[in-house]
N, CA, C and O atoms as CSV, one atom per row, in Angstrom:
chain,resi,resn,atom,element,x,y,z
A,1,MET,N,N,-6.306,-6.491,17.348
A,1,MET,CA,C,-6.847,-7.825,17.150
A,1,MET,C,C,-7.293,-7.980,15.703
A,1,MET,O,O,-7.864,-7.056,15.124
A,2,THR,N,N,-7.033,-9.155,15.114
A,2,THR,CA,C,-7.366,-9.426,13.733
A,2,THR,C,C,-8.815,-9.855,13.614
A,2,THR,O,O,-9.313,-10.652,14.409
A,3,LYS,N,N,-9.479,-9.313,12.612
A,3,LYS,CA,C,-10.887,-9.619,12.352
A,3,LYS,C,C,-11.049,-11.081,11.937
A,3,LYS,O,O,-10.236,-11.612,11.179
A,4,LYS,N,N,-12.087,-11.717,12.430
A,4,LYS,CA,C,-12.390,-13.101,12.082
A,4,LYS,C,C,-12.994,-13.139,10.684
A,4,LYS,O,O,-14.022,-12.513,10.427
A,5,ILE,N,N,-12.358,-13.868,9.793
A,5,ILE,CA,C,-12.828,-14.001,8.418
A,5,ILE,C,C,-13.834,-15.145,8.353
A,5,ILE,O,O,-13.568,-16.249,8.829
A,6,THR,N,N,-14.987,-14.870,7.761
A,6,THR,CA,C,-16.003,-15.916,7.671
A,6,THR,C,C,-16.283,-16.348,6.239
A,6,THR,O,O,-16.868,-17.410,6.023
A,7,THR,N,N,-15.882,-15.554,5.263
A,7,THR,CA,C,-16.164,-15.930,3.884
A,7,THR,C,C,-14.900,-15.886,3.041
A,7,THR,O,O,-13.922,-15.217,3.377
A,8,TYR,N,N,-14.950,-16.615,1.945
A,8,TYR,CA,C,-13.859,-16.623,0.973
A,8,TYR,C,C,-13.654,-15.212,0.431
A,8,TYR,O,O,-12.521,-14.752,0.294
A,9,LYS,N,N,-14.744,-14.535,0.126
A,9,LYS,CA,C,-14.681,-13.190,-0.440
A,9,LYS,C,C,-13.989,-12.216,0.512
A,9,LYS,O,O,-13.195,-11.382,0.077
A,10,GLU,N,N,-14.284,-12.317,1.798
A,10,GLU,CA,C,-13.632,-11.462,2.791
A,10,GLU,C,C,-12.126,-11.726,2.831
A,10,GLU,O,O,-11.325,-10.793,2.895
A,11,ALA,N,N,-11.754,-13.000,2.793
A,11,ALA,CA,C,-10.336,-13.359,2.842
A,11,ALA,C,C,-9.602,-12.829,1.620
A,11,ALA,O,O,-8.528,-12.241,1.743
A,12,VAL,N,N,-10.177,-13.033,0.447
A,12,VAL,CA,C,-9.551,-12.549,-0.783
A,12,VAL,C,C,-9.445,-11.027,-0.760
A,12,VAL,O,O,-8.424,-10.467,-1.160
A,13,GLY,N,N,-10.484,-10.367,-0.299
A,13,GLY,CA,C,-10.461,-8.917,-0.209
A,13,GLY,C,C,-9.345,-8.412,0.686
A,13,GLY,O,O,-8.665,-7.440,0.354
A,14,GLU,N,N,-9.157,-9.067,1.816
A,14,GLU,CA,C,-8.090,-8.643,2.731
A,14,GLU,C,C,-6.714,-8.939,2.144
A,14,GLU,O,O,-5.788,-8.145,2.308
A,15,ILE,N,N,-6.574,-10.068,1.463
A,15,ILE,CA,C,-5.299,-10.383,0.803
A,15,ILE,C,C,-4.977,-9.310,-0.233
A,15,ILE,O,O,-3.846,-8.829,-0.309
A,16,GLU,N,N,-5.977,-8.939,-1.028
A,16,GLU,CA,C,-5.767,-7.904,-2.042
A,16,GLU,C,C,-5.345,-6.583,-1.405
A,16,GLU,O,O,-4.477,-5.884,-1.930
A,17,LEU,N,N,-5.954,-6.247,-0.286
A,17,LEU,CA,C,-5.596,-5.017,0.422
A,17,LEU,C,C,-4.153,-5.068,0.926
A,17,LEU,O,O,-3.409,-4.096,0.790
A,18,ILE,N,N,-3.766,-6.190,1.500
A,18,ILE,CA,C,-2.391,-6.357,1.986
A,18,ILE,C,C,-1.407,-6.238,0.834
A,18,ILE,O,O,-0.387,-5.559,0.954
A,19,LEU,N,N,-1.708,-6.898,-0.292
A,19,LEU,CA,C,-0.817,-6.829,-1.450
A,19,LEU,C,C,-0.691,-5.406,-1.976
A,19,LEU,O,O,0.400,-4.961,-2.331
A,20,LYS,N,N,-1.798,-4.707,-2.022
A,20,LYS,CA,C,-1.791,-3.315,-2.487
A,20,LYS,C,C,-0.909,-2.459,-1.574
A,20,LYS,O,O,-0.111,-1.652,-2.052
A,21,GLU,N,N,-1.058,-2.636,-0.275
A,21,GLU,CA,C,-0.252,-1.880,0.684
A,21,GLU,C,C,1.237,-2.165,0.507
A,21,GLU,O,O,2.065,-1.255,0.565
A,22,ILE,N,N,1.568,-3.435,0.290
A,22,ILE,CA,C,2.969,-3.811,0.114
A,22,ILE,C,C,3.505,-3.264,-1.207
A,22,ILE,O,O,4.598,-2.700,-1.249
A,23,GLU,N,N,2.740,-3.430,-2.282
A,23,GLU,CA,C,3.169,-2.954,-3.589
A,23,GLU,C,C,3.355,-1.441,-3.623
A,23,GLU,O,O,4.263,-0.938,-4.286
A,24,ASN,N,N,2.505,-0.724,-2.916
A,24,ASN,CA,C,2.581,0.733,-2.883
A,24,ASN,C,C,3.508,1.245,-1.792
A,24,ASN,O,O,3.574,2.442,-1.512
A,25,GLU,N,N,4.220,0.308,-1.189
A,25,GLU,CA,C,5.172,0.625,-0.123
A,25,GLU,C,C,4.521,1.402,1.014
A,25,GLU,O,O,5.136,2.283,1.614
A,26,GLU,N,N,3.263,1.061,1.302
A,26,GLU,CA,C,2.529,1.684,2.398
A,26,GLU,C,C,2.760,0.945,3.716
A,26,GLU,O,O,2.388,1.433,4.783
A,27,THR,N,N,3.370,-0.222,3.632
A,27,THR,CA,C,3.613,-1.023,4.823
A,27,THR,C,C,5.012,-0.746,5.346
A,27,THR,O,O,6.001,-0.902,4.631
A,28,ASP,N,N,5.076,-0.343,6.569
A,28,ASP,CA,C,6.350,-0.084,7.228
A,28,ASP,C,C,7.105,-1.402,7.380
A,28,ASP,O,O,6.502,-2.447,7.623
A,29,VAL,N,N,8.406,-1.345,7.237
A,29,VAL,CA,C,9.232,-2.547,7.350
A,29,VAL,C,C,8.992,-3.253,8.680
A,29,VAL,O,O,9.049,-4.481,8.756
A,30,ASP,N,N,8.725,-2.484,9.717
A,30,ASP,CA,C,8.491,-3.076,11.030
A,30,ASP,C,C,7.223,-3.924,11.066
A,30,ASP,O,O,7.082,-4.782,11.938
A,31,HIS,N,N,6.298,-3.697,10.131
A,31,HIS,CA,C,5.039,-4.433,10.105
A,31,HIS,C,C,4.932,-5.392,8.919
A,31,HIS,O,O,3.930,-6.093,8.771
A,32,LEU,N,N,5.954,-5.420,8.087
A,32,LEU,CA,C,5.914,-6.248,6.884
A,32,LEU,C,C,5.742,-7.730,7.210
A,32,LEU,O,O,4.900,-8.399,6.611
A,33,ALA,N,N,6.521,-8.244,8.142
A,33,ALA,CA,C,6.430,-9.662,8.496
A,33,ALA,C,C,5.035,-9.991,9.018
A,33,ALA,O,O,4.488,-11.051,8.716
A,34,GLU,N,N,4.465,-9.085,9.796
A,34,GLU,CA,C,3.117,-9.280,10.328
A,34,GLU,C,C,2.093,-9.357,9.186
A,34,GLU,O,O,1.190,-10.193,9.213
A,35,LYS,N,N,2.237,-8.491,8.197
A,35,LYS,CA,C,1.320,-8.472,7.047
A,35,LYS,C,C,1.457,-9.752,6.227
A,35,LYS,O,O,0.459,-10.337,5.805
A,36,VAL,N,N,2.695,-10.180,6.004
A,36,VAL,CA,C,2.939,-11.406,5.240
A,36,VAL,C,C,2.367,-12.612,5.979
A,36,VAL,O,O,1.778,-13.500,5.364
A,37,LYS,N,N,2.541,-12.640,7.284
A,37,LYS,CA,C,1.999,-13.736,8.096
A,37,LYS,C,C,0.469,-13.758,8.003
A,37,LYS,O,O,-0.128,-14.827,7.877
A,38,ARG,N,N,-0.162,-12.587,8.063
A,38,ARG,CA,C,-1.618,-12.499,7.950
A,38,ARG,C,C,-2.069,-12.966,6.566
A,38,ARG,O,O,-3.046,-13.706,6.452
A,39,ALA,N,N,-1.368,-12.541,5.521
A,39,ALA,CA,C,-1.717,-12.960,4.158
A,39,ALA,C,C,-1.616,-14.476,4.033
A,39,ALA,O,O,-2.465,-15.110,3.407
A,40,TYR,N,N,-0.585,-15.050,4.624
A,40,TYR,CA,C,-0.416,-16.502,4.587
A,40,TYR,C,C,-1.579,-17.213,5.274
A,40,TYR,O,O,-2.090,-18.206,4.756
A,41,SER,N,N,-1.995,-16.719,6.425
A,41,SER,CA,C,-3.111,-17.358,7.125
A,41,SER,C,C,-4.409,-17.212,6.327
A,41,SER,O,O,-5.249,-18.112,6.334
A,42,LEU,N,N,-4.569,-16.088,5.646
A,42,LEU,CA,C,-5.754,-15.900,4.796
A,42,LEU,C,C,-5.725,-16.841,3.597
A,42,LEU,O,O,-6.760,-17.371,3.193
A,43,LEU,N,N,-4.548,-17.047,3.033
A,43,LEU,CA,C,-4.414,-17.988,1.919
A,43,LEU,C,C,-4.779,-19.407,2.358
A,43,LEU,O,O,-5.401,-20.155,1.603
A,44,LYS,N,N,-4.393,-19.768,3.570
A,44,LYS,CA,C,-4.754,-21.089,4.096
A,44,LYS,C,C,-6.268,-21.211,4.232
A,44,LYS,O,O,-6.838,-22.255,3.916
A,45,ILE,N,N,-6.918,-20.153,4.699
A,45,ILE,CA,C,-8.384,-20.157,4.810
A,45,ILE,C,C,-9.006,-20.347,3.436
A,45,ILE,O,O,-9.922,-21.152,3.271
A,46,CYS,N,N,-8.512,-19.607,2.447
A,46,CYS,CA,C,-9.041,-19.714,1.082
A,46,CYS,C,C,-8.862,-21.126,0.535
A,46,CYS,O,O,-9.783,-21.693,-0.052
A,47,ARG,N,N,-7.677,-21.687,0.729
A,47,ARG,CA,C,-7.395,-23.027,0.232
A,47,ARG,C,C,-8.345,-24.043,0.863
A,47,ARG,O,O,-8.886,-24.906,0.172
A,48,GLU,N,N,-8.545,-23.939,2.175
A,48,GLU,CA,C,-9.442,-24.860,2.874
A,48,GLU,C,C,-10.877,-24.736,2.349
A,48,GLU,O,O,-11.558,-25.740,2.140
A,49,LYS,N,N,-11.323,-23.505,2.141
A,49,LYS,CA,C,-12.678,-23.287,1.639
A,49,LYS,C,C,-12.825,-23.836,0.215
A,49,LYS,O,O,-13.855,-24.417,-0.124
A,50,LEU,N,N,-11.795,-23.651,-0.613
A,50,LEU,CA,C,-11.843,-24.178,-1.979
A,50,LEU,C,C,-11.880,-25.704,-1.985
A,50,LEU,O,O,-12.664,-26.306,-2.719
A,51,TYR,N,N,-11.037,-26.324,-1.172
A,51,TYR,CA,C,-11.023,-27.791,-1.097
A,51,TYR,C,C,-12.358,-28.331,-0.604
A,51,TYR,O,O,-12.875,-29.313,-1.137
A,52,LYS,N,N,-12.913,-27.685,0.415
A,52,LYS,CA,C,-14.196,-28.124,0.956
A,52,LYS,C,C,-15.303,-27.980,-0.091
A,52,LYS,O,O,-16.133,-28.875,-0.255
A,53,THR,N,N,-15.306,-26.866,-0.785
A,53,THR,CA,C,-16.320,-26.640,-1.811
A,53,THR,C,C,-16.174,-27.647,-2.941
A,53,THR,O,O,-17.169,-28.187,-3.425
A,54,GLU,N,N,-14.933,-27.905,-3.368
A,54,GLU,CA,C,-14.691,-28.875,-4.429
A,54,GLU,C,C,-15.213,-30.254,-4.017
A,54,GLU,O,O,-15.845,-30.949,-4.813
A,55,GLU,N,N,-14.947,-30.635,-2.788
A,55,GLU,CA,C,-15.410,-31.929,-2.280
A,55,GLU,C,C,-16.940,-31.998,-2.271
A,55,GLU,O,O,-17.522,-33.008,-2.667
A,56,GLU,N,N,-17.581,-30.928,-1.820
A,56,GLU,CA,C,-19.045,-30.900,-1.779
A,56,GLU,C,C,-19.645,-30.992,-3.181
A,56,GLU,O,O,-20.622,-31.710,-3.397
A,57,VAL,N,N,-19.062,-30.267,-4.127
A,57,VAL,CA,C,-19.555,-30.302,-5.507
A,57,VAL,C,C,-19.368,-31.697,-6.096
A,57,VAL,O,O,-20.263,-32.207,-6.770
A,58,GLU,N,N,-18.224,-32.314,-5.851
A,58,GLU,CA,C,-17.987,-33.677,-6.338
A,58,GLU,C,C,-19.010,-34.651,-5.759
A,58,GLU,O,O,-19.503,-35.525,-6.473
A,59,ASN,N,N,-19.334,-34.510,-4.473
A,59,ASN,CA,C,-20.330,-35.383,-3.851
A,59,ASN,C,C,-21.712,-35.176,-4.464
A,59,ASN,O,O,-22.445,-36.137,-4.696
A,60,ILE,N,N,-22.059,-33.932,-4.721
A,60,ILE,CA,C,-23.352,-33.639,-5.347
A,60,ILE,C,C,-23.400,-34.232,-6.749
A,60,ILE,O,O,-24.399,-34.838,-7.136
A,61,MET,N,N,-22.335,-34.060,-7.501
A,61,MET,CA,C,-22.298,-34.602,-8.867
A,61,MET,C,C,-22.386,-36.126,-8.841
A,61,MET,O,O,-23.034,-36.723,-9.701
A,62,LYS,N,N,-21.742,-36.755,-7.865
A,62,LYS,CA,C,-21.817,-38.217,-7.736
A,62,LYS,C,C,-23.253,-38.637,-7.444
A,62,LYS,O,O,-23.739,-39.611,-8.019
A,63,GLU,N,N,-23.936,-37.919,-6.561
A,63,GLU,CA,C,-25.325,-38.227,-6.244
A,63,GLU,C,C,-26.205,-38.093,-7.492
A,63,GLU,O,O,-27.082,-38.923,-7.728
A,64,ILE,N,N,-25.970,-37.061,-8.274
A,64,ILE,CA,C,-26.745,-36.849,-9.499
A,64,ILE,C,C,-26.507,-38.006,-10.473
A,64,ILE,O,O,-27.452,-38.521,-11.070
A,65,ARG,N,N,-25.243,-38.412,-10.633
A,65,ARG,CA,C,-24.927,-39.533,-11.528
A,65,ARG,C,C,-25.567,-40.825,-11.017
A,65,ARG,O,O,-26.108,-41.603,-11.803
A,66,ASP,N,N,-25.506,-41.055,-9.701
A,66,ASP,CA,C,-26.060,-42.265,-9.106
A,66,ASP,C,C,-27.583,-42.315,-9.278
A,66,ASP,O,O,-28.140,-43.395,-9.473
A,67,GLU,N,N,-28.252,-41.185,-9.211
A,67,GLU,CA,C,-29.692,-41.151,-9.393
A,67,GLU,C,C,-30.089,-41.482,-10.828
A,67,GLU,O,O,-31.170,-42.017,-11.074
A,68,GLY,N,N,-29.213,-41.162,-11.763
A,68,GLY,CA,C,-29.506,-41.402,-13.171
A,68,GLY,C,C,-29.313,-42.852,-13.578
A,68,GLY,O,O,-29.730,-43.252,-14.665
A,69,GLU,N,N,-28.696,-43.631,-12.729
A,69,GLU,CA,C,-28.426,-45.035,-13.086
A,69,GLU,C,C,-29.586,-45.935,-12.736
A,69,GLU,O,O,-29.524,-47.142,-12.969
């Protein structure tokens, strides 16, 4: 069973581990597709977290600008 990722840092760490395993040819061909699929799902998590954070920061900056007016 795959571990539930809760933070961006955890996702990036696991992606780095998968890439290292693939680059060092530590991943058996029989498991390569599984590793690539997992990396893809982790990338989606990272992208979602980045978009959400960007949106939150933009909203905060808008509030700060609005308060100054």
